[in-house]
Structure formats: C-alpha cells, structure tokens
C-alpha positions in Angstrom: 78.1 39.1 114.1 79.4 42.4 113.7 79.7 44.2 110.5 82.7 46.8 111.6 84.5 43.3 111.7 83.9 43.1 108.2 86.3 44.0 105.3 84.9 45.1 101.7 87.8 43.4 99.8 87.5 46.7 97.5 89.3 48.4 100.5 92.1 47.0 100.5 93.9 50.2 101.4 97.1 51.7 99.8 99.4 49.0 101.6 99.8 47.6 97.9 100.7 50.6 96.5 104.3 52.5 96.1 104.4 55.8 97.4 106.5 59.0 96.8 108.7 60.0 98.9 109.8 63.8 99.5 111.3 64.5 96.2 108.3 63.0 94.2 109.7 59.6 93.2 108.3 56.1 93.8 110.0 54.7 97.3 111.7 51.8 96.6 109.1 48.8 96.0 108.5 45.4 93.8 111.0 43.8 91.6 114.6 44.5 92.9 116.4 45.6 89.6 113.7 48.3 89.5 115.0 49.1 93.4 119.1 49.3 92.3 117.6 51.5 89.6 116.3 53.9 91.9 118.9 54.0 94.6 121.6 54.3 91.6 118.9 57.3 90.4 118.3 58.8 93.6 122.9 58.6 94.5 123.0 60.1 91.3 120.6 63.4 92.1 121.8 63.9 95.3 125.4 63.7 94.1 124.3 66.4 91.5 122.9 68.5 94.2 126.3 68.1 96.0 128.4 68.6 93.1 126.1 71.9 92.9 126.2 72.9 96.1 130.4 72.7 96.4 130.6 75.0 92.8 128.5 77.9 94.1 130.3 78.3 97.2 134.1 77.5 95.5 132.7 80.3 93.3 131.7 82.5 96.3 134.7 81.9 97.8 136.5 83.2 94.6 135.0 86.1 94.7 135.6 86.8 97.8 139.1 86.4 97.1 139.6 88.7 93.9 138.0 91.3 95.8 140.5 92.0 98.1 143.2 91.9 95.5 141.9 95.1 94.1 143.9 98.3 94.6 
C-alpha cells in the first residue's frame, strides 16, 4: 500500500473553516441567518463608504464653487 495516498484525519485541511474576505470579515458560511446578517452588514458598510465618498466630492465641488464667487 502506498503511504502517500493515506490521509491523516487530523490533517483535514481548512475546508470546514471560514476564511476572511479582503475586509477581514468572515466569508459567508454556516447558518443562513448568519449569512443574511453578514450580507446586510457588508451592504451597510459599502453604503456608508459610498455616502462618505459622495459627501467628500460634494464638499470639494462646493469649495471650488465658493472660490469662483470671490472678487
């Protein structure tokens, strides 16, 4: 028998473990309720980032418009 083909049960790999996404939050795995909560949280964070970006752009445009009005 070839020993290389045997697998040690303790060496199961990481297939059952949750991995972190780019933001450091666990990937969706496990309970569907947890998946939904993770998805809602991710969408909220993305929306907050988008809102912050838009506010910064609007502030920048407002600053530019204010400079043009000065004598």
